[in-house]
N, C-alpha and C positions, 0 to 999 in steps of 0.2 A: 426392217434390219436396225436401222435408227433407234428405235425405241428399245429393242433390246442392248442394245449399245450404253444407250444411255442410263438405261435399269441395272446395267452390271457394273456401272460407274456412281451408283446410288444417289443418283440425281432424279430422285422418284416422281416429283411434279413433271419434270420432262418428260420422262419416260411415258408418263399416261398420257401426256397429252399428243405426245409423237405415235403412241400405240395406236389412239383412239382415230387419229387423222388418218393411220396406215390402214387401221381396219376399216374404214368409211370406203377409202378408195379402192383397197382389194375387192371389196364387195360390190362398187358401184361399176368397178372395170372386170369382174368375173375373173380377174387374176388370181396368181396364188400369192400366197404371204399374210392369209389371214392368220395361219397358226403362229407365225412369227409376231404379228403385232400383238394377238391376245397375250402370246409369252411376254411380252415389251411392258404389257399393261400389269400383269401380274407381278412382273418385278419392279414396275413404277409403282404401284401398291404398296408390295413391301417394303420398298425405300422409303416410302413417305412414313409409314409407320414408323418404321425404324429409326427418321429423323425426328419423327414426333417425340419419341420413347427416350431419345437422347435431350431433346430439351426440357421435356418435363423433369425427367432424372437432374438435369440441373437447376431446374428453376424451382423444386420444391424446398431443397434445401436451404436456398438463396431466400427463399422466403418464410421460413422460421424465424420468429421474433430475435431480435440480437438481446444482448441483456444491457441494460440500460447503466451509465455513469453512475456513479454512489454519490456525486454531488450533485444532488437534487435541489435546486434551490427555490421551486415552489411546488405545489400540488400536483400531479397530474397523471393522466389514467395510463395504464401500462397492463399487459398480459403478464400472469402470474409465472410466464416460462421467462421473461424477462429479469426477476426479480435474482438477485445474488445476496449471498452476506453481505450485512451492513444495512440492505434497504430496509426503511420504517415504512409501516403502511399506516393509514387512519382513513376510514373504519376499516374492523378488521372484518371479513364477511362471514357472516354466519353460514356453519356447515354446508355440506353438500359440494359439489364442484364448484373449484373457484375458477376463474377463467379471467375475467378484468378485475381490476383491485388498484386503489390510489395509491398513488408512493409521495410519501411526505417527505419533507427535510425533518432529520432526526433532530434539530434544534428547535423545532416547532411541537406542539403537542400529537403525540400520536397513539394509538391502539395496539402498535405491537411491532418488533423489528426481528428480521430475518439474522439468526444467528449461526446458523448452520447449515449447511450442504450436504445433502446424500446423493451421489451419482453412483450411477447404475453403469454397468458395460454397455457401449454403443451398439455391442453385437448379443447382447443378452436378451432371450426370450421374453415376453409376456408375461412377467409370474403369477398372475392374478392379482384383482385388486388387495383381497386381502393381506396375500405375501406381499405387495408393494408397501401397502400401508404400514405393516409391521416389522421391516427392514428401514425403512424411514424413522418408525417411531424408536426403534432400537438404537439409532443413530443418535437420536436429541437428547442431550443431556442437560439439567441445570446443575449450578452448584449449589452445595448444600446450603448458603448466603442468598441464593436468589429464590430456592424453596421456601425460606424461614420467612421470608418477606413477602411471600405471596403470588411470586412470579409463577407462571403457569405455561406449559411450551402446546404450541398449537402446530401440529404436522399438518402438512399438504404433499401427498403423493402423485405421481402422473396417474391417471386414469388411462384407461385401454383406447380410448379415443387419441389423447394428446400422445400415448407412446408411441402410435401408428404414424404421428406426425415427426416423430424426432425426439420427445422430451424423455430424457432421462435423468432428471432432477428431480428431488425431493427437497422442501424445504421444512426447517423448524424454526418457528418462530416464538419468543419470548413476549408476554403480555401480562397484564394485571385487570383483575374485574374492574371494568368501567373506563379502562386505556389511561388516556392522561399522562402516560409518558414522556419525559423529554429528556435528550441526551441519546448516547450511545449504550450499548451492553457493552459492546466490544470495547472501547477505551477506558472504559468505566466511570463515563461522566453520568448516566443515567441516572435520572430524578424521579423516583417512585411518587405519585401522587400520596 
């Protein structure tokens, strides 16, 4: 009986322990209560699973990478999902899925800078990789002066795997062949090589 009460109160592990103890006692004595013990164990398992689901549901968003501050004073490794508009990157990872990058101070030579972000709706359904790439690319525009100076845009869209982890941000980076940028595109202090 105590196992059923503990299970109803959502104290899963306690209900399981009490149910196992009750089941052993009823079988050893040949007395009634076996069904109550089994019900208590079932409620305890269900309660334990519910508690685990809540803990995982709370921990997963908390485990997502947090945005880095813009004032990076030395190169440091980061997840691409931690970048925001204004971060400078050196070196620029070559094609494919981008996960780890090196964020560098914009005052030092760097290969590229995040100049815009495209945010998908948090409730959006995965659109497919090509559609995600197109949306981020469409939001990535450079000024005519930047294009004339040889600046090109590189876009990073969420992948299906990063989407499942909650990534809903695409990035647009401005770069030039060979890198060697200093300063920032955002405040007009960029110096092209």
